[in-house]
N, C-alpha and C positions, 0 to 999 in steps of 0.2 A: 818520231812523228807522234805513230800506234802504239807504243809503247807509253810514253806521255800522257797520253789520249786515254790508257784505259788506267795507267794508276790516276788521274787527275779522275776520272769515271770512279772509281772503286771508292775514293778518299770521299766524292760528291755522297757517293750512295749511303758512305758509313755513317758521315755529318749528317745525313737526315735519317738515318736509321736513329741514329744515339738522340739529334735529338725530338725525336716521337717518342722516346723511350721515358717512363715514369723515374723520378728518381726516390733516392729514401723521404726527402721531406715532404715531398709532392703523395709518397706511401703511408706517410706518419698521418700525414692535413687528413687527407681520405680515414684514413681510422678512427681518430679522433670524430671526425662526422659521424661513423659509423658505430661509434659509441652514443655518442651524445644519441640519436636517433633511437639507440638499444635501450638509454635511462629516461627518454622519452615516453616510449613504448613499455616501459617498464611501469612508471606512473600513468598511464593512462589505464591500463586494465589493473592496478591500484585501487584506481578512482571508479573503477567502475565495479571492479569485486566491493567497495565499500560501497559505492550506492546500492547494489545487487541487495547483500547484506540489510541495509537502513530499510530497501523496500521489503523483505521478509521481513523486519520486526514490526513493520505500520500493519503490513498484512494478518500477522498474526494480531496485532492488537485491536485491529477493528475487527477480525472474525468472536474475538473476546467480548468487547462490547457490543455485537450485536447478540452474540446467545445472551450476554445480561440485559440489555432489550428486552428480545423476544421473552426471558424469564418474566419481565417485568409486567410488559403486555399479559401475560399467562398471567397472571397475579390480578392485573388490573381486571380482568374478566371476570376471573371467581368472583373478585368483589362486588363486580357490578351482577352478577346474579346471585349473590348471597343475599346484597341491599333490596333488589328486586322480590327475592322473594322475604323477605322481614319489610315488609310496604307494602306486598298481600296479604300477610299474615297481620299487621296493623289494620289493614283497611276490614278484615274480615272479624278480628275482633271490635273494631268500634261497631259493624253490623251487629253482630252480636249483643255487645251491651245497647245499643240504642234498642233494639227489637227485648229485650230485658229489661229497659227500663221504660218502655210502651206495657208491656205484661204488669211492672210492674206498679207505675201510675196507674189501669187499667183497675188493677184488684185495688189500689187505693181508692179511686172514686168512687167503688161499688160497694169499698168498705163502708166510705160515706156517707153517702147514701142511706142503706140504713138504721 
């Protein structure tokens, strides 16, 4: 009886042990899942790298546009200064012309009185 109980116990232990082990099919399924997860991770990494490259290109483009805008603003400021100077010179010329016209009129009236 002890011997048959021992044999039965060993067989039961082996059966439980074998049931807990993974089969080749289980390992293949697991490997397939791991491969799928790795492929998705690679795709996500590639998408992140593409997004980073696009962002860097946009950053460079924005920097170039900002530089162009600053150059245009500087040109506009310089043009405004030139326009102000031209207006001042024109105003000065008008005042001088008015003064000369008054002098010429005074000389003309003086010559008419004689």
